[in-house]
C-alpha positions as CSV (number, residue, x, y, z in Angstrom):
1,M,0.0,0.0,-0.1
2,L,2.9,2.4,0.9
3,K,4.4,1.6,-2.4
4,F,1.1,2.2,-4.2
5,W,0.9,5.9,-2.7
6,K,4.8,6.6,-3.1
7,M,4.2,5.8,-6.9
8,R,1.2,7.9,-7.0
9,A,3.2,10.9,-5.4
10,D,6.0,10.5,-7.9
11,R,3.5,10.9,-10.4
12,G,2.2,14.1,-9.2
13,A,5.6,15.6,-8.9
14,E,6.1,14.8,-12.5
15,A,3.0,16.4,-13.3
16,E,4.0,19.6,-11.6
17,A,7.5,19.9,-13.1
18,G,8.1,22.7,-15.2
19,F,9.2,22.8,-18.9
20,T,12.3,21.0,-19.9
21,L,15.2,22.8,-21.7
22,I,14.2,20.8,-25.1
23,E,10.9,22.5,-24.6
24,M,12.0,25.6,-23.9
25,S,14.0,25.5,-27.0
26,I,11.3,24.6,-29.1
27,V,9.2,27.7,-27.8
28,L,11.9,30.2,-28.3
29,V,12.7,28.8,-31.9
30,I,8.9,29.3,-32.6
31,I,9.0,32.4,-31.1
32,G,12.2,33.4,-33.1
33,L,10.3,32.3,-36.5
34,I,7.2,34.4,-35.8
35,I,9.5,37.4,-35.0
36,G,11.5,36.7,-38.0
37,G,8.5,36.4,-40.2
38,V,7.2,39.6,-39.2
39,L,9.9,41.3,-40.0
40,K,10.6,40.0,-43.4
41,G,6.9,40.5,-43.9
42,Q,7.5,44.1,-43.0
43,E,10.6,44.4,-45.3
44,L,8.5,43.2,-48.1
45,I,5.9,45.6,-48.0
46,A,8.5,48.5,-47.6
47,S,10.3,46.9,-50.8
48,T,6.8,46.6,-52.6
49,R,6.0,50.2,-52.2
50,L,9.4,51.2,-53.7
51,K,8.6,49.2,-56.6
52,A,5.5,50.8,-56.8
53,V,7.2,54.0,-57.2
54,V,9.4,52.8,-60.3
55,T,6.2,51.0,-61.6
56,Q,4.7,54.6,-62.0
57,W,7.8,56.0,-63.4
58,D,7.6,53.4,-66.0
59,G,3.9,54.0,-66.9
60,I,4.9,57.9,-67.2
61,K,7.5,56.8,-69.6
62,A,5.2,54.7,-71.7
63,A,2.7,57.5,-71.6
64,V,4.9,60.2,-72.8
65,N,6.3,57.9,-75.5
66,G,3.2,56.8,-76.7
67,Y,2.1,60.3,-76.9
68,M,4.9,61.2,-78.9
69,D,4.5,58.4,-81.4
70,R,0.6,59.1,-81.8
71,Y,1.1,63.2,-82.2
72,N,4.6,63.9,-82.9
73,A,5.0,66.3,-80.0
74,L,5.4,66.3,-76.3
75,P,2.6,66.3,-74.3
76,G,2.1,69.8,-72.5
77,D,4.2,71.3,-75.3
78,D,1.9,69.9,-78.0
79,P,0.9,72.9,-80.2
80,N,-2.4,71.1,-81.6
81,A,-3.5,69.3,-78.5
82,A,-7.2,71.3,-78.6
83,A,-7.5,70.4,-82.2
84,N,-6.3,67.0,-82.5
85,I,-7.3,65.6,-79.0
86,L,-10.1,67.6,-77.1
87,A,-11.7,70.9,-77.7
88,G,-11.0,72.9,-74.4
89,L,-7.3,71.6,-73.8
90,T,-4.5,74.2,-73.7
91,S,-2.2,73.8,-76.4
92,G,1.5,74.2,-75.8
93,G,4.2,76.3,-77.5
94,G,5.7,73.5,-79.7
95,N,9.5,74.3,-78.8
96,G,10.5,70.7,-77.8
97,L,10.5,71.7,-73.7
98,V,7.9,70.9,-71.2
99,G,7.9,74.1,-69.5
100,T,10.8,76.1,-68.9
101,R,14.3,74.3,-68.7
102,A,15.6,74.3,-65.2
103,A,19.5,74.7,-64.6
104,T,21.4,72.1,-62.4
105,T,20.0,71.2,-59.1
106,A,16.7,73.4,-59.6
107,G,14.9,70.4,-61.4
108,Y,14.3,69.3,-57.6
109,A,12.2,72.6,-56.6
110,A,11.3,74.0,-59.6
111,D,7.7,75.1,-60.4
112,A,5.9,72.0,-62.2
113,T,2.2,72.9,-61.2
114,T,1.6,75.4,-64.1
115,G,1.7,76.0,-67.7
116,E,3.1,73.1,-69.6
117,N,4.1,71.1,-66.8
118,I,0.5,70.7,-65.5
119,Q,-0.9,70.4,-69.1
120,A,1.0,67.6,-70.2
121,W,-1.0,65.5,-67.5
122,S,-4.1,67.1,-69.2
123,H,-2.9,66.2,-72.7
124,M,-2.3,62.6,-71.6
125,A,-5.3,61.8,-69.8
126,A,-7.5,63.1,-72.7
127,A,-5.5,60.9,-75.2
128,N,-6.4,58.1,-72.6
129,L,-2.8,57.4,-72.0
130,I,-2.7,57.7,-68.3
131,S,-5.6,57.5,-65.3
132,Q,-6.1,58.4,-62.0
133,V,-4.9,62.0,-62.3
134,T,-5.4,64.0,-58.9
135,V,-7.2,67.2,-59.8
136,L,-5.8,70.3,-58.0
137,G,-7.9,72.7,-56.5
138,G,-7.4,75.9,-58.0
139,V,-4.9,74.9,-60.8
140,T,-6.4,75.2,-64.5
141,G,-5.2,72.5,-66.9
142,G,-5.9,69.2,-65.0
143,G,-3.9,67.5,-61.9
144,I,-0.8,65.5,-61.1
145,P,-0.7,61.8,-60.5
146,A,-0.5,60.8,-56.8
147,G,2.4,58.6,-55.6
148,R,2.1,55.4,-53.6
149,F,3.5,57.1,-50.6
150,G,1.0,59.1,-48.6
151,G,0.8,62.6,-50.0
152,S,3.6,62.1,-52.6
153,S,3.2,62.9,-56.4
154,F,4.9,63.1,-59.7
155,M,5.5,66.1,-61.8
156,L,7.0,66.6,-64.9
157,I,9.9,69.1,-65.4
158,D,12.3,69.4,-68.1
159,A,15.8,70.1,-66.3
160,I,19.3,69.8,-66.5
161,D,20.8,67.7,-63.6
162,A,24.3,66.8,-63.3
163,A,25.0,67.5,-67.1
164,E,22.0,65.2,-67.8
165,I,19.5,66.8,-69.8
166,G,15.9,65.6,-70.4
167,L,12.3,65.5,-69.2
168,W,12.1,64.0,-65.8
169,A,9.4,62.7,-63.7
170,R,10.0,64.2,-60.1
171,F,9.0,62.2,-57.2
172,T,8.1,64.6,-54.5
173,Q,6.0,65.4,-51.5
174,G,2.7,67.0,-51.8
175,F,1.2,68.6,-54.9
176,V,2.9,72.3,-54.6
177,A,4.9,74.4,-56.8
178,T,8.2,74.6,-54.6
179,P,8.1,71.8,-52.3
180,T,9.7,71.8,-49.1
181,T,9.7,68.4,-47.9
182,N,10.4,64.7,-49.3
183,P,8.7,61.5,-49.4
184,L,11.8,59.3,-49.3
185,D,14.8,59.0,-46.9
186,N,18.5,58.2,-47.7
187,K,18.0,54.6,-47.2
188,Q,15.0,54.3,-49.5
189,A,16.5,56.5,-52.4
190,A,19.6,54.5,-52.2
191,E,17.7,51.0,-52.6
192,I,15.6,52.6,-55.8
193,D,18.5,53.8,-57.3
194,R,20.7,50.4,-56.6
195,K,18.1,48.3,-57.8
196,F,17.0,50.1,-60.8
197,D,20.0,52.1,-62.0
198,D,23.6,52.6,-61.0
199,A,23.5,53.4,-57.3
200,V,25.0,57.0,-57.7
201,S,22.8,59.9,-56.9
202,T,23.9,62.1,-59.8
203,T,24.3,59.8,-62.8
204,G,22.4,57.4,-64.9
205,V,18.7,57.8,-65.5
206,I,17.8,58.3,-61.6
207,H,19.3,60.9,-59.7
208,G,18.5,62.0,-56.2
209,G,18.5,65.4,-54.8
210,A,17.1,67.4,-51.5
211,V,14.4,70.0,-51.2
212,G,14.5,71.9,-47.8
213,A,16.7,70.6,-45.0
214,G,19.1,67.7,-45.3
215,T,21.0,66.2,-47.9
216,C,20.3,63.2,-50.0
217,N,23.6,61.3,-50.4
218,Y,22.4,57.5,-49.8
219,A,24.0,57.7,-46.6
220,I,22.4,54.9,-44.7
221,A,22.6,56.5,-41.4
222,N,20.7,59.5,-42.0
223,T,16.9,58.1,-41.7
224,G,15.0,61.7,-42.2
225,K,12.8,62.5,-45.1
226,V,15.6,64.1,-47.3
227,C,15.1,62.8,-50.8
228,T,13.3,63.7,-54.1
229,M,14.1,61.6,-57.1
230,L,14.4,62.7,-60.9
231,M,13.7,59.7,-63.3
232,L,14.3,60.3,-66.6
233,V,11.4,60.0,-68.9
234,Q,12.6,61.4,-72.3
């Protein structure tokens, strides 16, 4: 009888024992996998957002080139837009430039919400080459496509930047003529340039510059919103 109660007591002690080291290790591994999965998911979401910026840029390039093939003129600068596409459009000057060409570094802050720069979006929208143009309050001639980052937008600007001359899609913050903030930090700007160009902020088809305080130099340590991108369109 005593032996029976001793066996009961031993089994009770085993039942009240805590987790073994093996069990604890398994739990820690599972927790680590969950945390790793969450962090990887966040990384993928961030990368997808940056890829969406480039996808929009590709769409703008396709629309501009499609317009030129169809009408033999740059959107915004097209002198026959009202006659050939839609009555009521404001036609351009036909000088081969979209707006006034900005000098080096001015392309990051130049006025791009008036004249031919804003007309370009209306010309392409009327030609069914772009969609989802955000109408700007008080701005005549149409609107500007919203970017995939909250409050960001793409603006067309004819500019010279670091000896690269052309029509650029400027990815900037807000829908204003002279932006003072930026949509990207240095790390995000560097990732876009590294994945889709040459990883140098002053060469290739993607350039990085700053508007307002800060310097867009692709230095990972600087995490403030300092970068505005110029992406070559034509």
